[in-house]
TIVO-752092 format. One record per residue (C-alpha): chain; residue in three letters; x, y, z. Coordinates in nm, 2 decimals. Layout:
BEGIN
- A;Ala;X;Y;Z
...
This chain:
BEGIN
- A;Unk;9.72;9.98;4.01
- A;Unk;9.72;10.13;4.36
- A;Unk;9.71;9.92;4.67
- A;Unk;9.52;9.99;4.99
- A;Unk;9.84;10.09;5.16
- A;Unk;9.90;10.35;4.88
- A;Unk;9.56;10.49;4.93
- A;Unk;9.62;10.53;5.30
- A;Unk;9.94;10.71;5.24
- A;Unk;9.76;10.95;5.00
- A;Unk;9.51;11.03;5.27
- A;Unk;9.77;11.11;5.53
- A;Unk;9.65;11.42;5.72
- A;Unk;9.79;11.65;5.98
- A;Unk;9.71;11.41;6.27
- A;Unk;9.89;11.12;6.11
- A;Unk;10.19;11.34;6.03
- A;Unk;10.20;11.47;6.39
- A;Unk;10.17;11.12;6.52
- A;Unk;10.45;10.99;6.29
- A;Unk;10.68;11.27;6.40
- A;Unk;10.61;11.19;6.77
- A;Unk;10.67;10.82;6.71
- A;Unk;11.01;10.89;6.54
- A;Unk;11.13;11.11;6.82
- A;Unk;11.01;10.88;7.10
- A;Unk;11.19;10.59;6.93
- A;Unk;11.51;10.79;6.94
- A;Unk;11.50;10.97;7.27
- A;Unk;11.28;10.77;7.52
- A;Unk;11.48;10.55;7.76
- A;Unk;11.34;10.25;7.95
- A;Unk;11.10;10.37;8.22
- A;Unk;11.33;10.26;8.50
- A;Unk;11.61;10.47;8.35
- A;Unk;11.36;10.76;8.30
- A;Unk;11.30;10.75;8.68
- A;Unk;11.68;10.74;8.75
- A;Unk;11.73;11.04;8.52
- A;Unk;11.45;11.23;8.69
- A;Unk;11.62;11.16;9.02
- A;Unk;11.94;11.31;8.90
- A;Unk;11.76;11.62;8.76
- A;Unk;11.58;11.68;9.08
- A;Unk;11.90;11.63;9.29
- A;Unk;12.07;11.89;9.07
- A;Unk;11.78;12.14;9.10
- A;Unk;11.78;12.09;9.48
- A;Unk;12.16;12.16;9.49
- A;Unk;12.12;12.48;9.28
- A;Unk;11.79;12.62;9.42
- A;Unk;11.75;12.51;9.78
- A;Unk;11.94;12.73;10.02
- A;Unk;12.22;12.56;10.22
- A;Unk;12.15;12.22;10.06
- A;Unk;12.42;11.96;10.13
- A;Unk;12.50;11.63;9.97
- A;Unk;12.45;11.45;10.30
- A;Unk;12.12;11.61;10.37
- A;Unk;12.00;11.53;10.02
- A;Unk;12.10;11.17;10.05
- A;Unk;11.92;11.14;10.38
- A;Unk;11.61;11.30;10.23
- A;Unk;11.62;11.06;9.94
- A;Unk;11.66;10.76;10.17
- A;Unk;11.37;10.88;10.38
- A;Unk;11.15;10.89;10.08
- A;Unk;11.25;10.54;9.96
- A;Unk;11.29;10.34;10.28
- A;Unk;11.28;10.57;10.57
- A;Unk;11.02;10.73;10.79
- A;Unk;10.87;10.93;10.50
- A;Unk;10.84;10.63;10.26
- A;Unk;10.53;10.59;10.05
- A;Unk;10.50;10.21;10.10
- A;Unk;10.14;10.23;10.23
- A;Unk;10.01;10.43;9.95
- A;Unk;10.22;10.24;9.69
- A;Unk;10.07;9.91;9.82
- A;Unk;9.72;10.06;9.79
- A;Unk;9.79;10.16;9.43
- A;Unk;9.93;9.82;9.34
- A;Unk;9.63;9.65;9.50
- A;Unk;9.39;9.87;9.30
- A;Unk;9.57;9.76;8.98
- A;Unk;9.59;9.39;9.07
- A;Unk;9.23;9.36;9.20
- A;Unk;9.11;9.55;8.89
- A;Unk;9.30;9.30;8.67
- A;Unk;9.16;9.01;8.87
- A;Unk;8.81;9.13;8.82
- A;Unk;8.86;9.17;8.45
- A;Unk;8.98;8.81;8.43
- A;Unk;8.66;8.68;8.60
- A;Unk;8.49;8.44;8.35
- A;Unk;8.18;8.65;8.29
- A;Unk;8.38;8.97;8.22
- A;Unk;8.64;8.78;8.02
- A;Unk;8.36;8.64;7.79
- A;Unk;8.24;9.00;7.76
- A;Unk;8.59;9.11;7.65
- A;Unk;8.62;8.83;7.39
- A;Unk;8.27;8.91;7.26
- A;Unk;8.35;9.28;7.23
- A;Unk;8.68;9.20;7.06
- A;Unk;8.49;9.00;6.79
- A;Unk;8.31;9.31;6.66
- A;Unk;8.57;9.53;6.50
- A;Unk;8.64;9.47;6.13
- A;Unk;8.94;9.69;6.08
- A;Unk;9.22;9.86;6.27
- A;Unk;9.04;10.19;6.33
- A;Unk;8.73;10.02;6.47
- A;Unk;8.95;9.81;6.69
- A;Unk;9.14;10.11;6.83
- A;Unk;8.81;10.30;6.89
- A;Unk;8.67;10.00;7.08
- A;Unk;8.99;9.97;7.30
- A;Unk;8.97;10.35;7.37
- A;Unk;8.60;10.34;7.45
- A;Unk;8.61;10.04;7.68
- A;Unk;8.91;10.18;7.86
- A;Unk;8.77;10.53;7.91
- A;Unk;8.43;10.40;8.03
- A;Unk;8.59;10.17;8.28
- A;Unk;8.84;10.43;8.40
- A;Unk;8.55;10.65;8.51
- A;Unk;8.44;10.36;8.73
- A;Unk;8.78;10.23;8.85
- A;Unk;9.12;10.31;8.72
- A;Unk;9.26;9.97;8.80
- A;Unk;8.99;9.79;8.60
- A;Unk;9.01;10.04;8.32
- A;Unk;9.38;10.03;8.29
- A;Unk;9.39;9.66;8.22
- A;Unk;9.06;9.59;8.06
- A;Unk;9.13;9.81;7.76
- A;Unk;9.47;9.63;7.71
- A;Unk;9.30;9.29;7.74
- A;Unk;9.05;9.39;7.47
- A;Unk;9.34;9.51;7.25
- A;Unk;9.51;9.17;7.30
- A;Unk;9.20;8.98;7.19
- A;Unk;9.15;9.21;6.89
- A;Unk;9.52;9.16;6.78
- A;Unk;9.47;8.79;6.81
- A;Unk;9.18;8.82;6.56
- A;Unk;9.33;9.09;6.34
- A;Unk;9.70;9.03;6.32
- A;Unk;9.76;9.29;6.05
- A;Unk;9.69;9.58;6.29
- A;Unk;9.96;9.79;6.47
- A;Unk;9.95;9.64;6.82
- A;Unk;10.13;9.94;6.97
- A;Unk;9.86;10.17;6.83
- A;Unk;9.58;9.96;6.99
- A;Unk;9.76;9.96;7.33
- A;Unk;9.81;10.34;7.30
- A;Unk;9.44;10.39;7.22
- A;Unk;9.36;10.19;7.53
- A;Unk;9.60;10.39;7.75
- A;Unk;9.45;10.72;7.63
- A;Unk;9.14;10.64;7.83
- A;Unk;9.35;10.68;8.14
- A;Unk;9.35;11.05;8.09
- A;Unk;9.01;11.08;8.26
- A;Unk;9.06;10.85;8.56
- A;Unk;9.12;11.15;8.80
- A;Unk;8.76;11.26;8.71
- A;Unk;8.61;10.92;8.78
- A;Unk;8.48;10.74;9.09
- A;Unk;8.83;10.61;9.19
- A;Unk;9.00;10.95;9.18
- A;Unk;9.24;10.93;9.47
- A;Unk;9.24;11.30;9.53
- A;Unk;8.86;11.35;9.51
- A;Unk;8.81;11.04;9.74
- A;Unk;9.07;11.17;9.99
- A;Unk;8.89;11.50;10.01
- A;Unk;8.58;11.33;10.15
- A;Unk;8.77;11.14;10.43
- A;Unk;8.88;11.35;10.73
- A;Unk;9.10;11.06;10.84
- A;Unk;9.29;11.03;10.51
- A;Unk;9.66;11.11;10.54
- A;Unk;9.65;11.29;10.21
- A;Unk;9.33;11.50;10.28
- A;Unk;9.53;11.83;10.25
- A;Unk;9.22;12.05;10.25
- A;Unk;9.10;11.91;10.59
- A;Unk;9.45;11.95;10.74
- A;Unk;9.47;12.31;10.64
- A;Unk;9.10;12.43;10.67
- A;Unk;8.93;12.16;10.87
- A;Unk;8.68;12.11;10.58
- A;Unk;8.60;11.80;10.39
- A;Unk;8.49;11.84;10.03
- A;Unk;8.22;11.61;9.89
- A;Unk;8.23;11.46;9.54
- A;Unk;7.96;11.70;9.44
- A;Unk;8.22;11.97;9.45
- A;Unk;8.48;11.78;9.25
- A;Unk;8.41;11.51;9.00
- A;Unk;8.03;11.57;8.98
- A;Unk;8.07;11.95;8.91
- A;Unk;7.95;12.04;8.55
- A;Unk;8.29;12.17;8.46
- A;Unk;8.43;11.82;8.54
- A;Unk;8.19;11.59;8.36
- A;Unk;8.14;11.83;8.06
- A;Unk;8.52;11.84;8.01
- A;Unk;8.53;11.46;8.02
- A;Unk;8.28;11.44;7.74
- A;Unk;8.47;11.70;7.53
- A;Unk;8.82;11.55;7.58
- A;Unk;8.69;11.20;7.51
- A;Unk;8.52;11.31;7.19
- A;Unk;8.83;11.49;7.06
- A;Unk;9.05;11.20;7.15
- A;Unk;8.82;10.96;6.97
- A;Unk;8.85;11.17;6.66
- A;Unk;9.23;11.17;6.70
- A;Unk;9.24;10.80;6.74
- A;Unk;9.05;10.76;6.42
- A;Unk;9.28;11.00;6.23
- A;Unk;9.62;10.88;6.36
- A;Unk;9.59;10.52;6.24
- A;Unk;9.93;10.41;6.11
- A;Unk;9.98;10.25;5.77
- A;Unk;10.24;10.00;5.90
- A;Unk;10.16;9.69;6.11
- A;Unk;10.31;9.56;6.44
- A;Unk;10.22;9.20;6.52
- A;Unk;10.19;9.10;6.88
- A;Unk;10.44;8.86;7.04
- A;Unk;10.28;8.51;7.02
- A;Unk;10.40;8.46;7.38
- A;Unk;10.12;8.68;7.52
- A;Unk;9.86;8.42;7.42
- A;Unk;10.04;8.12;7.58
- A;Unk;9.85;8.15;7.91
- A;Unk;9.51;8.16;7.73
- A;Unk;9.59;7.85;7.53
- A;Unk;9.67;7.64;7.83
- A;Unk;9.35;7.45;7.94
- A;Unk;9.25;7.45;8.30
- A;Unk;9.30;7.10;8.44
- A;Unk;9.06;6.96;8.68
- A;Unk;9.18;6.70;8.94
- A;Unk;9.02;6.37;8.88
- A;Unk;8.91;6.12;9.14
- A;Unk;8.81;6.18;9.50
- A;Unk;8.90;6.53;9.62
- A;Unk;9.11;6.57;9.94
- A;Unk;8.97;6.78;10.22
- A;Unk;9.21;7.06;10.11
- A;Unk;9.08;7.04;9.75
- A;Unk;8.72;7.04;9.88
- A;Unk;8.79;7.36;10.07
- A;Unk;8.96;7.52;9.77
- A;Unk;8.65;7.46;9.56
- A;Unk;8.39;7.56;9.83
- A;Unk;8.21;7.85;9.66
- A;Unk;8.02;7.94;9.97
- A;Unk;8.34;8.08;10.12
- A;Unk;8.36;8.34;9.85
- A;Unk;8.00;8.43;9.90
- A;Unk;8.06;8.48;10.27
- A;Unk;8.36;8.71;10.20
- A;Unk;8.14;8.91;9.96
- A;Unk;7.86;8.93;10.21
- A;Unk;8.09;9.04;10.49
- A;Unk;8.24;9.31;10.27
- A;Unk;7.91;9.45;10.15
- A;Unk;7.78;9.45;10.51
- A;Unk;8.07;9.66;10.62
- A;Unk;8.02;9.89;10.32
- A;Unk;7.66;9.94;10.43
- A;Unk;7.76;10.00;10.79
- A;Unk;8.02;10.26;10.68
- A;Unk;7.75;10.46;10.51
- A;Unk;7.87;10.36;10.16
- A;Unk;8.19;10.56;10.21
- A;Unk;8.40;10.57;9.89
- A;Unk;8.77;10.60;9.95
- A;Unk;9.08;10.42;9.84
- A;Unk;9.06;10.14;10.09
- A;Unk;8.69;10.08;10.03
- A;Unk;8.75;10.07;9.66
- A;Unk;9.01;9.80;9.70
- A;Unk;8.77;9.60;9.92
- A;Unk;8.49;9.63;9.67
- A;Unk;8.71;9.51;9.39
- A;Unk;8.84;9.22;9.59
- A;Unk;8.51;9.09;9.72
- A;Unk;8.35;9.13;9.38
- A;Unk;8.64;8.94;9.21
- A;Unk;8.61;8.66;9.47
- A;Unk;8.23;8.63;9.40
- A;Unk;8.26;8.63;9.02
- A;Unk;8.55;8.38;9.02
- A;Unk;8.32;8.15;9.22
- A;Unk;8.56;7.92;9.39
- A;Unk;8.85;8.03;9.62
- A;Unk;9.11;7.84;9.41
- A;Unk;9.01;8.01;9.09
- A;Unk;9.02;8.35;9.26
- A;Unk;9.36;8.28;9.41
- A;Unk;9.50;8.17;9.07
- A;Unk;9.36;8.48;8.90
- A;Unk;9.49;8.71;9.16
- A;Unk;9.84;8.55;9.14
- A;Unk;9.84;8.59;8.77
- A;Unk;9.73;8.95;8.79
- A;Unk;10.00;9.03;9.04
- A;Unk;10.27;8.96;8.77
- A;Unk;10.19;9.29;8.60
- A;Unk;10.27;9.49;8.91
- A;Unk;10.64;9.40;8.91
- A;Unk;10.76;9.71;8.71
- A;Unk;10.56;9.93;8.95
- A;Unk;10.72;9.77;9.26
- A;Unk;11.06;9.83;9.11
- A;Unk;11.00;10.20;9.04
- A;Unk;10.78;10.31;9.33
- A;Unk;11.08;10.34;9.57
- A;Unk;11.26;10.57;9.32
- A;Unk;10.96;10.80;9.30
- A;Unk;10.94;10.78;9.68
- A;Unk;11.30;10.91;9.68
- A;Unk;11.19;11.19;9.44
- A;Unk;10.92;11.29;9.69
- A;Unk;11.19;11.30;9.96
- A;Unk;11.42;11.52;9.75
- A;Unk;11.13;11.75;9.66
- A;Unk;11.05;11.80;10.03
- A;Unk;11.41;11.83;10.15
- A;Unk;11.49;12.13;10.38
- A;Unk;11.83;12.21;10.51
- A;Unk;11.66;12.39;10.80
- A;Unk;11.30;12.44;10.91
- A;Unk;11.28;12.80;10.78
- A;Unk;11.41;12.71;10.43
- A;Unk;11.17;12.63;10.15
- A;Unk;11.20;12.29;9.98
- A;Unk;11.21;12.26;9.60
- A;Unk;10.85;12.15;9.58
- A;Unk;10.74;12.48;9.75
- A;Unk;10.97;12.69;9.53
- A;Unk;10.83;12.53;9.21
- A;Unk;10.47;12.55;9.32
- A;Unk;10.49;12.90;9.45
- A;Unk;10.69;13.02;9.14
- A;Unk;10.41;12.89;8.91
- A;Unk;10.12;13.06;9.10
- A;Unk;10.30;13.38;9.18
- A;Unk;10.08;13.68;9.11
- A;Unk;9.78;13.46;9.02
- A;Unk;9.43;13.59;9.07
- A;Unk;9.13;13.38;9.17
- A;Unk;9.05;13.33;8.80
- A;Unk;9.40;13.23;8.68
- A;Unk;9.51;13.03;8.99
- A;Unk;9.34;12.70;8.89
- A;Unk;9.50;12.71;8.54
- A;Unk;9.85;12.79;8.68
- A;Unk;9.80;12.51;8.93
- A;Unk;9.71;12.28;8.64
- A;Unk;10.03;12.38;8.46
- A;Unk;10.23;12.32;8.78
- A;Unk;10.06;11.98;8.82
- A;Unk;10.18;11.88;8.47
- A;Unk;10.54;11.96;8.57
- A;Unk;10.53;11.80;8.92
- A;Unk;10.36;11.49;8.78
- A;Unk;10.67;11.41;8.58
- A;Unk;10.85;11.37;8.91
- A;Unk;10.56;11.23;9.12
- A;Unk;10.33;11.03;8.89
- A;Unk;10.08;10.93;9.15
- A;Unk;9.75;11.11;9.21
- A;Unk;9.76;11.09;9.59
- A;Unk;10.13;11.13;9.64
- A;Unk;10.13;11.42;9.40
- A;Unk;9.85;11.59;9.59
- A;Unk;10.06;11.55;9.91
- A;Unk;10.33;11.75;9.73
- A;Unk;10.14;12.02;9.55
- A;Unk;9.82;12.03;9.76
- A;Unk;9.94;12.25;10.05
- A;Unk;10.05;12.52;9.81
- A;Unk;9.73;12.50;9.61
- A;Unk;9.51;12.53;9.92
- A;Unk;9.72;12.80;10.08
- A;Unk;9.72;13.00;9.75
- A;Unk;9.34;12.97;9.73
- A;Unk;9.30;13.10;10.08
- A;Unk;9.55;13.38;10.01
- A;Unk;9.33;13.51;9.72
- A;Unk;9.02;13.50;9.95
- A;Unk;8.88;13.17;9.82
- A;Unk;8.80;12.92;10.09
- A;Unk;8.46;12.78;9.98
- A;Unk;8.42;12.40;9.94
- A;Unk;8.35;12.45;9.56
- A;Unk;8.67;12.65;9.50
- A;Unk;8.89;12.43;9.70
- A;Unk;8.74;12.13;9.52
- A;Unk;8.83;12.31;9.19
- A;Unk;9.19;12.35;9.31
- A;Unk;9.21;11.98;9.39
- A;Unk;9.07;11.90;9.05
- A;Unk;9.32;12.13;8.88
- A;Unk;9.60;11.92;9.04
- A;Unk;9.41;11.60;8.95
- A;Unk;9.35;11.66;8.58
- A;Unk;9.70;11.80;8.54
- A;Unk;9.83;11.46;8.66
- A;Unk;9.59;11.28;8.43
- A;Unk;9.72;11.47;8.13
- A;Unk;10.08;11.43;8.23
- A;Unk;10.04;11.06;8.24
- A;Unk;10.03;11.06;7.86
- A;Unk;10.40;11.15;7.85
- A;Unk;10.50;10.99;8.19
- A;Unk;10.56;10.62;8.13
- A;Unk;10.51;10.50;8.49
- A;Unk;10.14;10.39;8.45
- A;Unk;10.20;10.26;8.10
- A;Unk;10.42;9.98;8.25
- A;Unk;10.13;9.74;8.34
- A;Unk;10.00;9.76;7.98
- A;Unk;10.35;9.70;7.84
- A;Unk;10.37;9.39;8.06
- A;Unk;10.04;9.26;7.94
- A;Unk;10.13;9.34;7.57
- A;Unk;10.50;9.25;7.59
- A;Unk;10.59;9.58;7.41
- A;Unk;10.84;9.84;7.49
- A;Unk;10.76;10.20;7.57
- A;Unk;10.89;10.33;7.23
- A;Unk;10.63;10.13;7.04
- A;Unk;10.34;10.30;7.23
- A;Unk;10.43;10.65;7.36
- A;Unk;10.47;10.82;7.03
- A;Unk;10.09;10.79;6.99
- A;Unk;10.01;10.92;7.34
- A;Unk;10.20;11.24;7.30
- A;Unk;9.92;11.36;7.07
- A;Unk;9.68;11.28;7.36
- A;Unk;9.89;11.49;7.59
- A;Unk;9.86;11.79;7.36
- A;Unk;9.48;11.75;7.32
- A;Unk;9.44;11.70;7.70
- A;Unk;9.64;12.01;7.77
- A;Unk;9.43;12.23;7.54
- A;Unk;9.09;12.09;7.65
- A;Unk;9.15;12.06;8.02
- A;Unk;9.36;12.37;8.04
- A;Unk;9.07;12.57;7.89
- A;Unk;8.84;12.41;8.15
- A;Unk;9.05;12.54;8.43
- A;Unk;9.04;12.89;8.28
- A;Unk;8.66;12.88;8.25
- A;Unk;8.56;12.70;8.57
- A;Unk;8.64;12.98;8.82
- A;Unk;8.38;13.19;8.64
- A;Unk;8.10;12.93;8.67
- A;Unk;8.13;12.76;9.01
């Protein structure tokens, strides 16, 4: 008499075999994400020493320090990214949205349905805001695992993380938003050409939203086919906060407590924020996105004290990012290190080498490939654009392409390359691991398959797009 597990093993297909192979190798080879960043730093330092003319140990050390704590640090941008994550998490914890998450998590009847739900929720919300999407899918996965303890929790979290692959093509895309703002320090196109590129020439181009549909459809099929036969129960500790009831202070409230529960204060904050958004002409950029998430969270949490507690709890998941951002700032410093003004830094050598000999039709694809590589060292959309963007824009101008549509395509080539590389770069997986109390080896084996799918679909898009814009 065969069991259900035996039947699953008999139906193992190519996708499950590929996933199983990826999981086994990740479990053997993938270090902790912090060590991953340290190893990358050593690799980049070695490349600088070998490839950058007249590089010295002292100069490299100064460049590294400048990227971490010095004048070229990325603290401002890092803080913006952390705030997008934390405010997105705070919004997802608002009572009305939390009830929606619990309701959605009550619908799946098996592991595959649960994984597809986590993936679908994550992908949809990533197109609205990457901070909200990154955490909401994980919160759905957590609620599903609470209901269905016989699932593989790492598989559910991986399915949720796969939705992150399209964030660079959504409304919170840091590169696309920076292109619209002439005052943005990472608007590379404006600095070089004096042009701003509207969203209609980036995320709203047909090649962009059609590729989103295709990659999500193929990934959904992959999620369905890669379901593991084994189970991985979640750590019971992840449910402790939910099981602690909210205590209300009895008796007469003090003046301070009265202020903490004065809902009108949150309404005033929301009204002030929306008024500014209207005055600014509904400008969408990184800072305005943070503001909208913050004021909407405040409104939905009703009272100031509930908003404060939710924000404080959400901030806990940003710890691993705060630990690693300085290291990646140091990587940016090393990539841009020049022993003298007329000597090309490593980032220029890499980017130029990848697009050497490109035509207007192959340049976006080669830029996409370059983005995949550089994203391993700089896993941040805006910070990455600051590194690769100047080469991408200069290369486009060199082949006679300086229209808004083509420059927008070049920026999207960098953006989608970063989105695909995230599937094998553990940096942005850290908040989900903190929420789920899992280690990277229990999740990333599944996301390697998403990387391969993203490379094929979005790489093909970058080959076709120059012919149709």
